[in-house]
MIZA-773406 format. One line per 8 residues: number of its first residue (from 0); their letters; for each residue x negated, y negated, z of N, C-alpha, C. Coordinates in steps of 0.1 Angstrom, whole numbers, m for minus. Atoms other than C-alpha are relative to their C-alpha. Example, Ala and Ser with C-alpha at 12.3 -4.5 7.8 and 13.67 -1.06 7.14 Angstrom:
<rs>
0	AS	m9/12/0/m123/45/78/m9/m12/0; 9/11/0/m137/11/71/8/m11/8;
</rs>
This chain:
<rs>
0	MTRAAEKQ	m13/3/7/m7/m146/1602/8/m10/8; m8/10/m7/13/m177/1610/14/4/3; m14/m3/m4/47/m177/1626/9/m1/m12; m9/2/12/63/m190/1594/m1/12/m10; 2/m11/9/48/m161/1575/6/13/5; m5/m12/m7/61/m135/1600/15/2/m2; m15/m1/1/98/m142/1595/5/m11/m10; m7/11/8/122/m161/1573/2/m12/8;
8	PTLCHVLH	m2/12/m8/120/m196/1586/14/m5/0; m13/6/m1/151/m214/1598/0/m15/m2; m1/15/4/161/m248/1584/14/m4/5; m12/6/m5/187/m270/1601/2/m13/m6; m4/13/5/205/m298/1583/9/m7/11; m7/8/m10/217/m325/1607/6/m12/m7; m7/11/7/244/m349/1595/10/m6/10; m11/6/m8/271/m372/1610/12/10/m1;
16	TLHVGGAE	m11/m9/2/299/m350/1595/m3/7/m13; 1/m7/13/305/m327/1566/13/m3/m7; m11/4/9/334/m346/1550/m6/m1/m14; 4/1/14/332/m348/1512/m6/m13/m3; 7/12/3/306/m374/1503/m13/3/m7; 12/m3/7/274/m378/1484/m11/7/8; 10/m6/m8/250/m371/1512/4/15/4; m5/m13/m4/271/m342/1524/0/11/m11;
24	ILAAEYAR	1/m9/11/274/m326/1490/m14/4/m3; 14/m3/2/237/m328/1485/m6/9/11; 5/m9/m11/230/m312/1519/5/14/m2; m5/m14/3/253/m283/1510/m8/6/m12; 7/m5/11/235/m279/1477/m14/4/4; 13/m3/m5/201/m280/1494/0/14/7; m1/m13/m8/213/m252/1517/2/12/m9; m3/m11/9/227/m230/1490/m13/4/m8;
32	RSRPEFRV	12/m3/8/195/m233/1469/m11/5/9; 11/m4/m9/173/m227/1500/2/14/5; m3/m12/m7/190/m195/1510/m9/12/m3; 9/m11/1/166/m171/1494/m13/m1/8; 12/2/m7/137/m186/1513/2/m4/15; m2/4/m14/153/m199/1545/13/5/5; m13/m1/m7/180/m191/1570/4/m14/3; m4/14/m1/200/m223/1570/12/m1/9;
40	VFACLDDL	m11/3/m9/223/m237/1597/2/m15/m1; m4/15/0/241/m271/1601/4/m4/14; m5/6/m12/246/m294/1630/6/m14/m3; m7/12/2/272/m322/1628/1/m8/13; m1/8/m12/270/m350/1653/14/m3/4; m13/6/m3/306/m361/1651/12/10/m2; m11/m10/2/331/m337/1634/m3/8/m12; 3/m11/9/333/m308/1610/2/m5/m15;
48	GQLGAKLR	m3/4/14/350/m321/1578/4/11/m9; m4/m10/10/364/m303/1548/m11/8/m5; 12/m7/6/330/m294/1534/m6/9/11; 5/m8/m11/319/m281/1568/8/13/1; m9/m12/m1/349/m257/1569/m3/9/m12; 3/m8/11/340/m245/1534/m13/7/2; 13/m6/m3/304/m239/1544/1/12/10; m3/m11/m9/316/m218/1573/6/12/m7;
56	DEGFTVEV	m6/m11/8/337/m198/1549/m11/7/m8; 11/m6/8/305/m192/1528/m10/8/9; 9/m8/m9/288/m177/1559/m10/m8/7; 9/9/m7/268/m207/1571/5/m3/15; m3/4/m13/266/m215/1608/1/m15/0; m2/14/0/280/m250/1613/5/m4/14; m2/4/m14/279/m265/1649/4/m15/0; m4/14/m2/298/m297/1659/m4/m4/14;
64	LGRRPGFD	6/4/m13/280/m315/1687/8/m9/8; m10/9/m8/308/m339/1697/m7/m12/6; 6/13/m5/288/m371/1700/10/m9/6; m9/10/m5/304/m396/1723/m3/m14/m5; 2/14/5/308/m433/1714/m12/m6/7; 12/7/m6/276/m454/1719/m11/10/m1; 12/m9/m1/243/m438/1727/3/11/9; m4/m13/m7/248/m402/1738/m12/9/1;
72	LRCARRLA	12/m8/m1/216/m387/1751/3/15/2; m4/m14/m1/235/m355/1760/2/7/m13; m2/m5/13/242/m351/1723/m14/5/m5; 13/m4/3/204/m349/1718/m4/13/7; 3/m13/m7/202/m322/1745/8/11/m6; m8/m11/6/230/m302/1729/m6/4/m13; 7/m4/12/212/m304/1696/m13/8/2; 12/m8/m3/180/m292/1712/4/14/4;
80	KFLNEHDV	m5/m13/m4/199/m263/1727/4/9/m12; m4/m7/12/214/m254/1693/m13/4/m8; 12/m3/7/179/m256/1677/m7/12/6; 7/m11/m8/165/m233/1704/8/13/m3; m8/m12/2/194/m208/1700/m2/6/m13; 1/m5/14/188/m205/1663/m15/0/m5; 14/m1/3/150/m206/1665/m4/m8/m12; 1/8/12/149/m235/1640/m15/m5/m1;
88	DLVHAHQY	14/4/3/115/m242/1624/m1/m14/m5; 0/13/7/124/m274/1605/14/m6/0; m13/8/0/151/m301/1608/0/m9/m12; m2/10/11/163/m320/1577/12/m9/4; m10/10/m6/181/m351/1591/4/m9/m11; m6/8/10/204/m369/1567/5/m13/5; m3/13/m4/205/m406/1573/m5/m3/14; 7/5/m11/194/m427/1602/4/6/13;
96	GPFVYSSL	m6/m5/m13/217/m416/1631/m5/14/2; 5/m13/m2/209/m379/1626/m15/1/2; 14/1/m3/172/m388/1624/m3/m3/14; 2/4/m14/174/m405/1658/3/11/9; m3/m11/m9/191/m376/1675/m9/12/m2; 9/m11/3/169/m351/1658/m14/m3/7; 13/4/m7/138/m370/1671/2/1/15; m2/0/m15/153/m374/1706/1/14/5;
104	SRLFRFGT	m2/m14/m4/160/m336/1707/m14/5/5; 13/m5/m4/122/m333/1712/m3/m3/15; 2/2/m14/126/m346/1747/3/13/8; m5/m12/m6/142/m312/1754/m5/12/m7; 5/m12/8/125/m290/1728/m13/m5/m7; 13/5/5/88/m294/1720/m3/5/m14; 5/m5/13/74/m293/1685/8/m1/m12; m9/1/12/104/m299/1662/m6/m9/m10;
112	RVLFLEHG	5/9/11/93/m312/1628/13/m4/m7; m12/7/6/118/m336/1612/m3/m6/m14; 0/7/13/123/m345/1576/12/m10/0; m10/10/0/142/m378/1576/3/m4/m15; m4/3/14/161/m383/1543/11/m11/1; m9/11/1/177/m417/1538/8/m1/m13; m8/m1/12/206/m415/1513/4/m14/m5; m5/13/4/217/m451/1514/0/m9/12;
120	RDYPDYPR	0/10/m11/222/m482/1536/13/m5/3; m12/6/m4/250/m497/1555/1/m15/m6; m1/13/4/264/m531/1546/7/m8/10; 13/6/4/253/m557/1556/m12/7/6; 12/m6/m4/218/m544/1559/m11/m11/3; 9/11/m5/193/m565/1579/m10/6/10; 10/m5/m10/161/m561/1601/6/0/14; m4/m1/m14/168/m549/1636/m13/2/8;
128	PKRKWANR	13/m1/m8/137/m556/1659/m1/12/9; 0/m11/m9/147/m530/1685/m1/13/m7; 1/m12/7/151/m503/1659/m14/1/m6; 14/m1/5/117/m512/1644/m9/5/11; 9/m5/m11/101/m507/1678/3/15/3; m3/m13/m3/120/m475/1684/m5/10/m11; 5/m9/11/110/m460/1650/m14/3/1; 14/m3/m2/74/m463/1659/m2/12/10;
136	VLLRRNDR	0/m10/m10/81/m440/1688/6/13/m5; m8/m11/5/106/m417/1671/m8/8/m11; 6/m7/12/86/m409/1639/m14/6/4; 12/m6/m4/58/m384/1646/m9/3/m12; 9/m2/11/27/m376/1626/4/11/m10; m4/m11/8/40/m343/1613/14/m1/m7; m13/2/6/74/m357/1603/m2/m6/m15; 0/6/13/82/m368/1567/12/m9/m2;
144	VVAVGECV	m11/9/3/104/m396/1553/1/0/m15; m3/0/15/121/m394/1519/12/m10/m2; m11/9/5/143/m421/1502/4/5/m13; m6/m5/13/166/m413/1473/m3/m9/m11; 3/9/11/155/m443/1454/m10/m11/5; 10/10/m4/130/m472/1454/7/m11/8; m6/11/m8/156/m497/1467/2/5/15; m2/m5/m13/163/m474/1497/m14/0/7;
152	RQALVDNE	14/0/m6/125/m470/1503/m3/m14/4; 4/14/m4/121/m508/1503/8/m4/13; m8/4/m11/150/m512/1528/m6/7/13; 7/m6/m12/132/m487/1552/m12/m7/4; 12/8/m4/101/m508/1550/4/m13/6; m3/14/m5/118/m542/1554/9/0/12; m10/0/m11/146/m533/1578/m2/10/11; 3/m10/m10/133/m503/1597/m15/0/5;
160	GLRASRIE	14/2/m4/96/m513/1599/m8/13/m2; 8/m12/4/84/m480/1584/m11/m4/m10; 10/3/9/51/m480/1566/3/6/m14; m3/m4/13/54/m478/1529/m7/13/m4; 8/m12/3/27/m451/1527/7/13/6; m7/m12/m6/50/m428/1549/12/4/m8; m13/m3/6/79/m429/1525/m1/5/m14; 0/m6/14/83/m407/1494/14/m2/m6;
168	VVYNGVDL	m13/1/7/110/m411/1468/2/13/m8; m5/m12/8/129/m381/1454/14/m4/m5; m13/4/6/157/m391/1431/10/11/1; m11/m10/0/191/m374/1434/1/6/m14; m3/m7/13/200/m349/1407/12/8/1; m11/m8/1/229/m329/1395/m3/12/m9; 1/m12/9/233/m295/1379/7/m4/m13; m4/6/13/236/m308/1343/9/10/m7;
176	RRYDPGRS	m8/m10/8/251/m275/1331/15/0/3; m14/1/m4/284/m283/1349/7/m11/m7; m6/12/6/290/m314/1328/m1/1/m15; m2/m2/14/302/m316/1292/1/m13/m7; 0/13/7/292/m347/1272/9/0/m12; m9/m2/11/313/m333/1244/15/m2/4; m13/2/m6/343/m336/1267/11/9/m7; m9/m9/7/361/m305/1253/13/1/7;
184	ARAAVRAE	m12/m1/m8/387/m306/1281/8/m14/0; m6/14/m1/396/m343/1274/15/0/m1; m15/1/2/431/m338/1260/8/7/11; m7/m7/m11/441/m313/1287/0/m8/13; 1/8/m12/429/m335/1315/9/m12/0; m8/11/2/446/m365/1302/15/3/1; m14/m5/m1/479/m346/1298/3/3/15; m2/m3/m14/476/m334/1334/2/m13/8;
192	LGVAPDQT	m1/13/m7/471/m370/1346/11/m9/m5; m10/8/6/499/m383/1325/m5/m13/m7; 7/11/8/476/m405/1303/3/2/m15; m3/m1/15/487/m412/1267/m13/m1/m7; 13/0/8/461/m408/1239/m5/m14/m2; 4/14/3/461/m446/1233/m3/m8/12; 4/7/m12/455/m455/1269/m15/0/3; 14/0/m4/421/m465/1283/0/5/15;
200	LIMQVARL	0/m6/m13/415/m443/1313/m13/m3/7; 12/4/m9/391/m458/1339/0/9/12; 0/m9/m11/380/m434/1366/m11/m4/10; 9/3/m10/363/m441/1399/0/12/10; 1/m12/m10/351/m411/1421/m8/m5/11; 7/5/m12/342/m423/1456/9/2/12; m8/m1/m13/353/m418/1492/7/m13/2; m8/12/m3/380/m443/1502/m4/m6/13;
208	NRLKDHGT	4/7/m11/361/m463/1526/m5/m14/m4; 2/14/2/351/m500/1530/m12/m3/m9; 12/2/8/317/m496/1514/2/1/m15; m3/m2/14/332/m486/1481/8/m11/m6; m7/13/5/353/m518/1479/10/3/m11; m10/m3/10/382/m503/1460/9/m13/m2; m8/12/2/400/m537/1465/m5/m8/m12; 5/7/12/377/m553/1439/3/7/m12;
216	ALRALKRL	m4/m7/12/384/m525/1415/14/m2/m4; m14/2/3/421/m530/1419/3/m14/m5; m2/14/5/419/m568/1415/m6/m1/m15; 5/0/14/398/m562/1383/10/6/m9; m10/m6/8/424/m539/1370/12/m9/m2; m11/9/2/451/m565/1376/m3/m10/m10; 4/10/10/431/m590/1355/0/7/m14; 1/m7/13/425/m564/1328/13/3/m6;
224	IARHPQAK	m13/m3/6/461/m553/1323/7/m12/m5; m6/12/5/471/m589/1317/m4/m2/m15; 5/2/14/450/m587/1285/0/14/m7; 1/m14/6/448/m549/1279/10/9/8; m10/m8/m9/481/m533/1293/m1/15/m2; 1/m14/2/471/m499/1280/m10/7/11; 10/m6/m10/445/m495/1309/7/7/11; m5/m8/m12/450/m470/1337/m12/3/8;
232	LVLVGDGE	11/m3/m9/428/m464/1368/4/12/8; m1/m12/m9/424/m430/1385/m11/m1/10; 9/0/m11/408/m431/1419/m1/14/6; 2/m14/m5/394/m397/1429/m8/m1/13; 7/1/m13/385/m393/1466/11/m3/10; m9/3/m11/401/m397/1500/m8/m6/11; 7/6/m11/393/m414/1532/8/m10/8; m8/8/m10/403/m438/1560/6/m13/m6;
240	ERPAIERL	m6/12/6/410/m467/1537/12/2/m9; m12/m3/9/438/m449/1518/12/m9/3; m12/8/m3/467/m467/1536/m2/m15/m5; 2/14/5/451/m501/1529/0/m1/m15; 0/0/14/445/m492/1493/14/1/m6; m14/m2/4/481/m481/1489/8/m13/2; m6/13/m2/493/m514/1504/m4/m10/m11; 4/10/10/472/m534/1480/5/3/m14;
248	IDTLELAP	m6/m4/13/484/m514/1450/15/m5/m1; m14/6/0/520/m524/1460/0/m15/m1; 1/15/0/510/m560/1467/m3/m5/m14; 4/4/14/494/m563/1432/9/5/m11; m10/m6/9/523/m544/1416/m7/8/m11; 8/m8/9/499/m519/1401/4/15/0; m4/m14/m1/518/m487/1409/0/8/m13; 0/m7/13/524/m478/1372/m14/2/m6;
256	FVTLAGTR	13/0/7/487/m483/1364/m11/7/8; 10/m6/m9/470/m465/1393/4/14/4; m3/m13/m6/468/m428/1403/m10/3/11; 8/m4/m10/454/m418/1436/m1/16/0; 1/m14/3/441/m383/1428/m4/8/13; 5/m7/m12/427/m374/1463/m13/7/m2; 12/m8/1/399/m351/1470/2/11/m11; m1/m10/10/392/m328/1440/m12/8/0;
264	NDVPRLLQ	12/m9/2/370/m298/1435/m4/2/m14; 3/m2/14/370/m301/1397/m4/m13/m6; 4/13/6/353/m335/1392/m7/1/m13; 6/m1/13/331/m323/1363/10/1/m11; m11/m1/10/363/m314/1345/8/m12/m1; m8/13/0/382/m345/1355/m6/m11/m8; 8/11/7/355/m368/1342/2/1/m15; m2/m2/15/361/m354/1307/12/m8/m5;
272	GADVFLLS	m12/7/4/394/m372/1306/m1/m15/m1; 2/15/m1/380/m407/1312/m6/m6/m12; 6/8/10/370/m434/1288/m12/m8/6; 10/8/m7/350/m455/1313/m1/4/14; 2/m3/m14/335/m448/1347/m3/m13/7; 1/12/m8/338/m475/1374/m6/3/14; 5/m1/m14/319/m480/1407/m1/m14/6; m2/13/m5/328/m510/1428/m7/m2/13;
280	SLTEGVAL	6/0/m13/305/m504/1458/m6/m13/4; 7/11/m5/291/m530/1481/m15/4/3; 14/m5/m3/260/m508/1488/0/14/m6; 2/m13/4/246/m476/1473/m14/4/1; 13/m5/1/216/m454/1474/m2/3/m15; 0/m4/14/214/m434/1442/12/9/m1; m13/m6/0/250/m425/1436/1/12/m9; m2/m12/8/257/m389/1425/10/m2/m11;
288	TLIEAMAT	m11/1/10/289/m400/1408/m4/m8/m13; 5/6/12/270/m423/1385/m7/10/m9; 8/m10/8/247/m395/1374/10/10/m6; m11/m9/5/278/m372/1370/7/m6/m12; m6/7/11/294/m398/1348/m9/m1/m13; 10/0/11/263/m402/1326/m1/14/m6; 1/m14/5/260/m364/1323/12/4/m8; m12/m3/7/295/m364/1310/1/m9/m13;
296	GLPIVATS	0/9/12/287/m391/1284/9/m12/1; m9/11/m2/307/m419/1299/m7/m13/1; 5/13/m3/299/m456/1297/4/m4/14; m2/3/m14/297/m472/1331/1/m15/2; 0/13/m5/307/m504/1348/m2/1/15; 3/m1/m14/291/m507/1383/m6/m12/5; 6/11/m7/280/m532/1408/m15/0/1; 15/1/1/244/m544/1408/m5/1/14;
304	VGGNSEVV	5/m2/m14/237/m531/1444/m8/12/1; 8/m11/m4/212/m508/1459/m7/7/m12; 7/m7/10/200/m481/1435/8/1/m13; m8/m1/13/227/m486/1408/m9/m4/m12; 9/4/11/201/m504/1387/m11/9/m3; 9/m10/3/178/m475/1390/6/12/m8; m8/m10/8/205/m453/1374/5/m5/m13; m7/6/12/224/m475/1350/m9/m11/m6;
312	VDGATGFL	7/10/7/205/m495/1324/9/m10/m6; m10/10/4/224/m527/1320/m1/m3/m15; 0/3/14/234/m532/1284/m4/11/m9; 4/m11/7/222/m498/1274/8/13/3; m8/m12/m4/241/m471/1294/13/m5/7; m12/6/m6/267/m495/1309/m3/m14/3; 1/14/m4/272/m529/1325/m1/0/15; 1/2/m14/261/m540/1360/6/m14/3;
320	VPPRSDAE	m6/13/m3/281/m568/1376/m2/m3/15; 2/3/m15/277/m586/1410/11/6/8; m11/m5/m8/296/m571/1439/11/m10/3; m12/8/m3/331/m584/1447/3/m10/m11; m3/9/12/332/m601/1412/11/7/m9; m11/m7/8/366/m588/1399/1/m6/m14; m1/6/13/365/m613/1371/m10/6/m10; 10/m5/9/332/m601/1356/2/15/m2;
328	MADRLERL	m3/m14/1/342/m565/1363/11/2/m11; m11/m2/10/374/m569/1343/m5/m3/m14; 6/3/13/355/m586/1315/m8/11/m6; 8/m11/6/331/m557/1311/8/12/m3; m10/m11/3/359/m531/1313/7/m3/m13; m7/3/12/377/m549/1286/m9/1/m12; 9/m1/11/346/m551/1264/m1/15/m5; 1/m14/3/343/m513/1266/13/6/m5;
336	AISPDQAR	m13/m5/5/380/m507/1261/3/m4/m14; m3/4/13/381/m527/1229/m11/3/m10; 12/m3/8/347/m516/1216/m3/15/1; 3/m14/m1/348/m478/1212/m14/4/m5; 13/m3/5/316/m478/1192/m11/m3/11; 9/3/m11/297/m495/1220/1/9/12; m2/m9/m11/313/m473/1246/m7/13/m3; 6/m13/4/302/m442/1226/m16/m1/1;
344	QFGDAGSR	15/2/m1/266/m456/1223/m5/0/14; 4/0/m14/264/m463/1260/1/14/6; m2/m14/m5/278/m428/1268/m11/9/m5; 10/m8/6/253/m411/1245/m14/m3/7; 12/3/m6/224/m430/1260/m1/4/15; m1/m5/m14/236/m422/1295/m2/14/2; 1/m15/m1/238/m385/1288/m15/4/m2; 14/m3/2/202/m385/1275/m8/m4/13;
352	RAAERFSD	7/5/m12/190/m405/1306/2/10/11; m3/m9/m11/207/m381/1330/m8/13/m2; 8/m12/3/190/m351/1313/m14/m2/2; 14/3/m1/156/m368/1313/m4/m2/15; 5/5/m13/156/m382/1349/7/4/12; m8/m3/m12/183/m369/1372/4/15/0; m3/m14/0/181/m331/1369/m1/5/15; 1/m6/m13/188/m311/1401/m12/10/1;
360	TQMHAAYR	11/m8/m1/160/m288/1391/m13/m7/5; 11/8/m5/134/m315/1396/2/m3/15; m3/4/m14/151/m326/1429/m3/12/9; 2/m12/m9/152/m291/1444/m15/5/1; 14/m3/0/116/m284/1434/m8/m9/9; 7/9/m9/105/m315/1452/3/3/15; m3/m4/m14/123/m305/1484/m6/13/4; 7/m12/m4/109/m270/1483/m14/m2/3;
368	TIYGQMLD	14/3/m3/75/m284/1481/m2/m7/14; 1/6/m13/81/m307/1511/2/9/11; m3/m10/m10/96/m279/1531/m13/8/3; 12/m9/m1/66/m257/1524/m12/m7/6; 11/7/m6/41/m284/1533/2/m3/15; m3/3/m15/59/m292/1566/m2/13/8; 2/m13/m7/57/m255/1575/m14/6/m2; 14/m4/2/20/m254/1566/m2/11/m10;
376	RRPRGTCS	2/m10/11/26/m232/1536/m10/m4/m10; 9/5/10/6/m255/1514/m7/m12/6; 6/13/m5/m19/m283/1522/7/m12/m6; m8/12/3/m4/m317/1521/m3/m6/m14; 3/7/12/m23/m329/1491/0/8/m13; 1/m9/12/m18/m300/1467/10/m2/m10; m11/1/9/14/m310/1451/7/m13/1; m7/13/m1/32/m342/1442/15/3/3;
384	TSYSSSGG	m13/m3/m4/67/m345/1456/10/m12/m2; m9/11/2/81/m379/1446/0/m4/m14; m2/4/14/94/m394/1414/m2/m15/m1; 2/14/2/83/m428/1402/13/m6/m6; m12/7/6/109/m454/1391/1/2/m15; m1/m2/15/101/m446/1355/5/14/m3; m6/m13/2/114/m411/1361/m9/12/0; 10/m11/1/82/m391/1359/m4/4/14;
392	VSS	5/m5/m13/65/m372/1387/m12/m8/3; 12/8/m4/40/m393/1406/m7/6/12; 8/m6/m11/12/m383/1430/2/m8/12;
</rs>
């Protein structure tokens, strides 16, 4: 009998922090879904975050390792100690930094198997020769690498020097039951947000940081209201860029047209009040918020970066525009604001696409298979675990 069969295996998710964000929300969902099969713990390199505190309240062990600025080998030692204390069988490292420290923990703890999941890429993203060399040493034969989309997979090949054959693609998914394409709460949500029935409510759900480029969204709104003064923008999320965003709102004289809603726990309900969903990012993996908007039946205007084109079908479920192009963004927002029939068609098509291709049931099944294979529960070649860009399961 193998060690994994003798006891409930322990899975450790390693992240930078557990602030509210796409990667962090997914990690929490993986943990909750894995609970019947695994004992799950978390290690944060930097700090706890609001979601980390919530997971502690739910009974999960969440350790903050207190990584120091720069390269901190002692952080890898502390991680190894934590993994030993909790007898961890498998590490699920979310993004590149956690992968590096999870791999380095093997200097102090033999045999740790690491699943490296890349959620997205920084901006600008470019090849780094030293990292390419280091990755050849860090990635071991029994480790696995997963990307959330084809664009992320290609970036790992081009910029991290990983072999394409090592990288699987598992698309992000959401619990579709939480989203209502009929938008039955629409009137109530709009009343709560102070939005009149004849106003066009544009909503963006994204952490307030530089990669989401809220400045372009605000400049697009400024152009839009010159032609369509009924528009209003609601920004859901919080983060370090909030003071700069507030200053820009004042500079552009947009205070009557913008609501900063902060971090919300009722996003599925909030989305029902919107007419259009906006995402102005400079880089993305496969954004959960785009999938959530489609599941709610909303037409989308998003930048043509990263995996956005793998989610949004330009001209069918929404419009894709170049990053930092507030003029084109405003134009597409206006087209949807003045064309309710087209907006409805895009929303209906998006809802169908979300149901067909971005279900959390598919996503969690893929990760359960990978976990099992890494723990030697099933031979490597017995089950497919990645999704093709067409949305089907591929071997």
